[in-house]
ZAVEXMI-910860 format. One record per residue: residue in one letter; x negated, y, z negated of N, C-alpha, C in turn. Coordinates in steps of 0.05 Angstrom, whole numbers, padded with zeros to 5 digits, always signed. Layout:
BEGIN
AXYZXYZXYZ
...
This chain:
BEGIN
X+00302+00569+00207+00293+00569+00180+00317+00575+00161
X+00328+00553+00147+00350+00558+00131+00343+00554+00101
X+00348+00574+00085+00340+00574+00057+00362+00554+00044
X+00352+00536+00027+00371+00518+00012+00380+00528-00013
X+00406+00526-00020+00417+00534-00045+00424+00509-00061
X+00426+00485-00049+00432+00461-00063+00414+00438-00051
X+00409+00419-00069+00396+00394-00060+00409+00371-00070
X+00419+00354-00053+00431+00328-00063+00407+00310-00066
X+00411+00292-00087+00389+00273-00092+00395+00247-00078
X+00375+00231-00074+00376+00206-00063+00355+00187-00076
X+00363+00168-00090+00342+00148-00102+00332+00130-00082
X+00306+00127-00080+00292+00110-00060+00269+00097-00074
X+00261+00075-00063+00236+00063-00073+00212+00078-00061
X+00212+00079-00036+00191+00093-00022+00200+00120-00011
X+00185+00143-00011+00191+00167-00001+00191+00161+00031
X+00213+00169+00045+00212+00167+00075+00190+00184+00087
X+00183+00176+00111+00162+00189+00128+00173+00216+00135
X+00200+00217+00144+00211+00242+00153+00232+00248+00132
X+00228+00272+00118+00244+00283+00097+00267+00298+00112
X+00292+00295+00101+00315+00311+00112+00318+00334+00095
X+00324+00358+00109+00330+00384+00095+00353+00379+00075
X+00350+00390+00051+00371+00390+00032+00372+00365+00017
X+00352+00347+00017+00354+00321+00002+00330+00321-00016
X+00334+00315-00041+00311+00309-00060+00310+00281-00063
X+00289+00270-00051+00285+00240-00054+00271+00234-00080
X+00281+00214-00095+00270+00207-00120+00263+00179-00122
X+00237+00173-00127+00227+00145-00130+00219+00142-00160
X+00237+00126-00173+00230+00118-00201+00207+00099-00201
X+00205+00080-00181+00183+00062-00179+00157+00076-00179
X+00155+00098-00167+00129+00112-00163+00129+00140-00178
X+00149+00143-00195+00150+00167-00211+00144+00192-00196
X+00159+00196-00175+00152+00218-00155+00179+00227-00144
X+00182+00252-00137+00203+00263-00121+00191+00278-00098
X+00206+00281-00076+00196+00297-00054+00219+00309-00039
X+00216+00332-00029+00235+00348-00013+00222+00367+00006
X+00237+00378+00025+00227+00398+00043+00229+00424+00026
X+00210+00442+00028+00212+00468+00013+00238+00480+00017
X+00249+00490-00005+00275+00500-00004+00277+00528+00010
X+00254+00541+00018+00257+00564+00031+00263+00562+00062
X+00261+00536+00071+00267+00530+00100+00241+00528+00116
X+00218+00532+00105+00194+00531+00121+00184+00505+00132
X+00198+00483+00120+00194+00456+00131+00172+00441+00118
X+00156+00454+00100+00134+00440+00088+00145+00419+00065
X+00131+00396+00062+00139+00377+00043+00128+00384+00016
X+00145+00381-00005+00137+00387-00033+00141+00359-00047
X+00118+00352-00058+00117+00329-00074+00113+00338-00105
X+00129+00325-00121+00129+00330-00151+00126+00305-00165
X+00102+00297-00176+00098+00274-00192+00110+00276-00220
X+00120+00255-00230+00130+00256-00257+00107+00244-00276
X+00096+00264-00292+00077+00257-00313+00081+00277-00334
X+00067+00271-00356+00070+00290-00381+00059+00317-00374
X+00042+00321-00355+00029+00349-00349+00039+00359-00322
X+00057+00344-00308+00068+00353-00283+00097+00360-00286
X+00114+00345-00273+00143+00350-00272+00157+00330-00288
X+00180+00337-00299+00200+00320-00312+00225+00320-00297
X+00238+00298-00295+00262+00295-00280+00285+00289-00299
X+00309+00303-00295+00331+00298-00312+00355+00290-00294
X+00367+00267-00298+00389+00259-00283+00412+00257-00303
X+00435+00273-00299+00457+00270-00316+00479+00252-00308
X+00473+00235-00289+00495+00217-00279+00506+00228-00253
X+00502+00255-00248+00515+00265-00224+00496+00282-00207
X+00478+00298-00224+00459+00316-00210+00433+00311-00223
X+00412+00324-00207+00384+00320-00214+00373+00349-00218
X+00355+00349-00241+00342+00373-00247+00311+00365-00249
X+00294+00386-00242+00264+00383-00245+00253+00405-00264
X+00235+00401-00279+00222+00421-00296+00192+00415-00295
X+00176+00435-00295+00182+00464-00294+00188+00473-00264
X+00186+00498-00261+00192+00508-00235+00173+00497-00213
X+00180+00501-00188+00163+00493-00167+00151+00520-00153
X+00126+00520-00155+00111+00542-00144+00095+00534-00120
X+00102+00540-00097+00088+00530-00071+00067+00550-00067
X+00047+00552-00082+00025+00574-00080+00008+00570-00056
X+00005+00542-00049-00013+00537-00026+00001+00539+00001
X+00028+00542+00002+00042+00547+00025+00042+00575+00034
X+00045+00581+00060+00048+00609+00069+00070+00624+00055
X+00093+00609+00052+00117+00620+00041+00114+00629+00011
X+00098+00616-00003+00093+00618-00033+00121+00621-00047
X+00138+00602-00040+00165+00603-00051+00162+00592-00079
X+00182+00602-00097+00182+00593-00126+00211+00590-00134
X+00215+00567-00144+00243+00562-00151+00245+00538-00173
X+00269+00536-00185+00275+00514-00202+00297+00497-00187
X+00297+00472-00193+00319+00453-00185+00334+00448-00209
X+00358+00458-00213+00375+00453-00238+00401+00443-00229
X+00409+00420-00239+00435+00406-00233+00441+00408-00203
X+00419+00401-00187+00424+00400-00158+00424+00427-00144
X+00423+00449-00158+00422+00475-00148+00393+00488-00147
X+00387+00504-00128+00362+00516-00125+00365+00542-00137
X+00349+00550-00159+00350+00575-00172+00325+00589-00164
X+00326+00610-00151+00303+00625-00140+00291+00641-00162
X+00263+00642-00163+00249+00655-00183+00235+00681-00169
X+00228+00700-00183+00213+00722-00171+00188+00713-00159
X+00179+00727-00139+00152+00723-00126+00129+00728-00147
X+00109+00713-00148+00088+00716-00166+00065+00730-00153
X+00050+00748-00168+00027+00760-00157+00003+00738-00158
X-00020+00746-00144-00044+00730-00145-00053+00725-00175
X-00051+00746-00191-00060+00743-00220-00041+00726-00233
X-00016+00726-00231+00003+00706-00242-00003+00679-00236
X-00007+00675-00208-00012+00649-00198-00039+00637-00211
X-00059+00652-00213-00083+00647-00226-00082+00638-00256
X-00065+00655-00268-00061+00649-00298-00044+00623-00300
X-00023+00620-00285-00010+00594-00285-00026+00570-00279
X-00044+00572-00260-00061+00549-00254-00080+00542-00276
X-00091+00564-00288-00108+00560-00312-00095+00546-00335
X-00070+00555-00339-00053+00542-00361-00048+00514-00353
X-00042+00508-00329-00037+00480-00323-00063+00462-00326
X-00085+00474-00318-00110+00458-00320-00118+00454-00349
X-00114+00475-00367-00120+00470-00396-00101+00450-00409
X-00076+00451-00400-00057+00432-00412-00065+00402-00402
X-00072+00397-00379-00083+00373-00369-00106+00363-00384
X-00127+00381-00388-00150+00373-00404-00143+00367-00432
X-00124+00382-00445-00117+00374-00471-00103+00347-00472
X-00085+00343-00454-00072+00316-00453-00092+00294-00449
X-00112+00297-00432-00132+00277-00426-00147+00271-00451
X-00156+00293-00466-00171+00291-00490-00153+00276-00513
X-00129+00284-00514-00110+00271-00534-00107+00241-00527
X-00105+00235-00500-00102+00206-00493-00127+00190-00501
X-00151+00203-00496-00177+00189-00504-00178+00182-00533
X-00170+00202-00549-00170+00198-00577-00152+00175-00586
X-00127+00172-00573-00112+00149-00579-00121+00123-00571
X-00134+00123-00547-00143+00099-00535-00168+00089-00548
X-00188+00107-00555-00214+00099-00566-00218+00114-00592
X-00205+00107-00614-00208+00123-00639-00236+00121-00650
X-00249+00099-00643-00276+00096-00654-00298+00117-00643
X-00288+00129-00620-00307+00150-00607-00304+00176-00626
X-00285+00180-00640-00282+00206-00654-00284+00202-00685
X-00284+00177-00695-00288+00173-00723-00316+00180-00731
X-00323+00200-00746-00349+00208-00753-00364+00186-00771
X-00350+00172-00786-00362+00154-00804-00369+00129-00792
X-00360+00122-00769-00367+00096-00757-00384+00098-00731
X-00401+00080-00726-00416+00079-00701-00397+00073-00678
X-00399+00087-00655-00381+00080-00634-00389+00051-00623
X-00369+00039-00612-00371+00012-00602-00388+00013-00575
X-00398-00009-00566-00412-00009-00541-00395+00002-00518
X-00369-00007-00517-00353+00003-00495-00349+00034-00498
X-00344+00044-00522-00342+00074-00525-00368+00088-00518
X-00389+00077-00521-00416+00091-00515-00419+00090-00484
X-00411+00067-00472-00411+00065-00441-00391+00084-00429
X-00369+00086-00438-00349+00105-00430-00359+00135-00431
X-00371+00142-00453-00382+00167-00459-00405+00174-00440
X-00421+00153-00434-00444+00157-00418-00434+00161-00388
X-00414+00147-00380-00403+00149-00353-00391+00176-00347
X-00381+00188-00369-00366+00214-00367-00388+00239-00363
X-00410+00233-00371-00431+00255-00370-00439+00259-00341
């Protein structure tokens, strides 16, 4: 079990079935990155790039991911950032901190979904107009 201090990036279309230690695989096609947990436990870490998950920054030489990676479902419960190809270790979180972080993430995702709904179907929120048939169907399906 070797703790990683650096991760070299490799751009791929598809994430390989077997991940190599110390490599951050980045698929632009599928907006996802994957690597083996930096603590050395061997578990695979998947980080999707979405407005409510992770963001990737490539400066032409190194890769960064934000926010931090908290492997709360793994036995190791490792917590770290990947900044400019280096692993920056974070303090271990308590169960209460993990629960608060998960609640924050869940609320952010709900907010983003609601925001997207308003942009996609403005007639559903306009109080002065009757919703379209499509908007009424979508609302009914969500119940």
